[in-house]
C-alpha positions as CSV (number, residue, x, y, z in Angstrom):
1,M,99.1,86.9,129.1
2,S,103.5,88.1,128.7
3,T,105.9,88.0,131.0
4,P,106.8,91.3,133.1
5,P,110.5,91.8,132.0
6,V,111.4,92.5,135.8
7,K,110.5,88.6,136.5
8,Q,111.2,87.6,132.7
9,D,115.0,89.3,133.5
10,E,115.1,86.8,136.4
11,L,114.2,83.9,134.6
12,I,116.4,84.4,131.6
13,S,119.0,84.9,134.8
14,Q,118.7,81.4,136.5
15,L,118.2,79.6,132.9
16,A,121.7,80.8,132.2
17,S,122.9,79.7,135.6
18,E,121.3,76.0,135.3
19,I,122.4,76.2,131.7
20,R,125.9,76.6,132.6
21,I,125.6,74.0,135.7
22,L,124.3,71.5,132.7
23,E,127.4,72.5,130.7
24,G,129.5,71.7,133.7
25,S,127.9,68.3,134.3
26,V,127.6,67.3,130.5
27,G,131.7,67.7,130.7
28,M,132.0,66.0,133.8
29,L,129.6,63.0,132.8
30,Q,131.4,63.0,129.7
31,S,134.5,62.4,131.4
32,R,133.6,59.6,133.8
33,L,131.7,57.7,130.3
34,N,134.8,58.3,128.8
35,I,137.5,56.9,131.6
36,V,135.2,53.8,131.7
37,R,135.8,53.3,128.0
38,S,139.6,52.9,128.5
39,A,138.6,50.1,131.3
40,I,136.4,48.6,128.9
41,N,138.9,48.6,125.9
42,E,141.3,47.9,128.5
43,V,139.7,44.9,129.9
44,N,138.5,43.3,127.2
45,L,142.5,43.4,125.3
46,A,143.4,41.4,128.5
47,H,140.9,38.8,128.3
48,A,141.4,38.9,124.6
49,T,145.1,37.9,125.6
50,L,144.4,35.3,128.1
51,E,142.2,33.6,125.5
52,G,145.1,33.1,123.3
53,L,147.0,32.1,126.0
54,T,144.9,29.6,126.2
55,K,145.3,28.0,122.6
56,L,149.6,28.2,124.0
57,Q,150.9,25.6,125.2
58,D,154.3,25.6,127.7
59,G,157.8,26.5,125.3
60,D,155.7,28.3,122.6
61,D,156.4,31.3,120.9
62,A,153.6,34.7,122.0
63,L,153.7,38.0,120.9
64,V,152.4,39.6,123.9
65,P,150.8,42.7,124.1
66,V,151.8,45.6,126.3
67,G,150.2,48.7,125.5
68,A,149.9,51.3,123.1
69,G,150.2,48.9,119.7
70,S,153.5,47.6,121.3
71,Y,153.9,43.9,121.6
72,V,156.7,41.7,122.9
73,R,158.0,38.0,121.7
74,M,158.4,35.9,124.5
75,K,158.5,32.5,125.2
76,I,155.5,30.6,127.6
77,A,156.4,29.1,130.9
78,D,153.6,28.4,131.9
79,S,150.4,28.9,130.1
80,K,147.9,27.5,133.7
81,K,149.1,30.1,135.5
82,L,149.5,34.2,135.4
83,V,149.7,37.1,137.9
84,M,146.2,39.4,137.7
85,G,146.3,42.5,139.8
86,V,143.1,42.1,142.4
87,G,143.2,45.5,143.3
88,A,144.2,47.8,145.8
89,G,148.1,47.3,144.3
90,T,148.1,43.3,144.9
91,A,148.8,40.2,142.5
92,M,148.7,37.3,142.9
93,E,148.7,34.5,141.3
94,K,145.7,32.3,139.7
95,D,145.0,29.9,136.8
96,V,144.2,31.9,134.0
97,A,140.7,30.4,133.3
98,S,139.4,32.0,136.8
99,S,141.3,35.1,135.6
100,I,139.1,34.7,132.5
101,D,136.0,34.2,134.4
102,E,136.7,37.3,136.4
103,L,137.5,39.7,133.5
104,K,134.1,38.3,131.8
105,S,132.8,40.0,135.0
106,R,134.5,43.3,135.6
107,I,133.2,43.6,131.8
108,L,129.7,43.5,132.7
109,E,130.3,45.6,135.6
110,L,132.3,48.3,133.5
111,D,129.1,48.0,131.1
112,K,126.6,48.2,133.5
113,A,128.8,51.0,135.0
114,G,129.2,52.8,131.2
115,N,125.1,52.1,130.7
116,S,124.4,54.2,133.7
117,I,126.4,56.7,133.0
118,Q,125.0,57.0,129.9
119,Q,121.6,57.3,131.1
120,Q,122.6,60.0,133.1
121,L,124.1,61.7,130.1
122,D,121.2,61.7,128.0
123,Q,119.0,63.2,130.7
124,V,121.1,66.4,131.7
125,L,121.5,66.8,127.7
126,A,117.8,66.0,127.0
127,R,117.2,69.1,130.5
128,Y,119.8,71.1,128.8
129,D,118.2,71.3,125.3
130,Q,115.2,72.5,127.5
131,D,117.1,74.9,128.9
132,R,118.5,76.3,125.8
133,E,114.9,76.1,124.8
134,A,113.5,77.9,127.2
135,L,115.7,81.0,127.0
136,N,116.3,80.9,123.4
137,Q,112.3,81.7,123.3
138,L,112.6,84.1,126.6
139,L,115.5,85.8,124.4
140,Q,113.5,86.4,120.8
141,Q,110.4,87.6,123.7
142,T,112.8,90.5,124.8
143,R,113.8,91.4,121.5
144,T,110.7,92.2,119.8
145,R,109.2,94.0,123.0
146,Q,112.5,95.6,122.9
147,R,111.9,96.4,119.1
148,T,107.7,97.1,119.5
149,P,107.0,101.3,120.8
150,S,105.4,101.5,123.5
């Protein structure tokens, strides 16, 4: 039993619209995932830097990463304290050990967020693939019907 042409045309239109919406969702989720991955990389760099700081003494020379693969040579004035951002544009002096713990916590939170976004993206992509397959089948049926003399 085949679908009447009018209903099939409506279904094709509906699937095409849903596919466009899903494409937008995929783009948005990929963008969010890229932001989370960038944040993870930044926090990992800060974590590695602080771990390295624990091995230094006051007065030691160090190369400190400033981003984009660039480093600044510095003398360590205080290897036990640092100034760390705590959110909302605010920074405060903290000890290195608690800062390392906080960065580990941030990494875990970002990993959870990234995993959640990845799951959403996988679901949207699965739905997108289903809709594309259904649309292709309907279009193929329409072409076959148009070629077959009535």
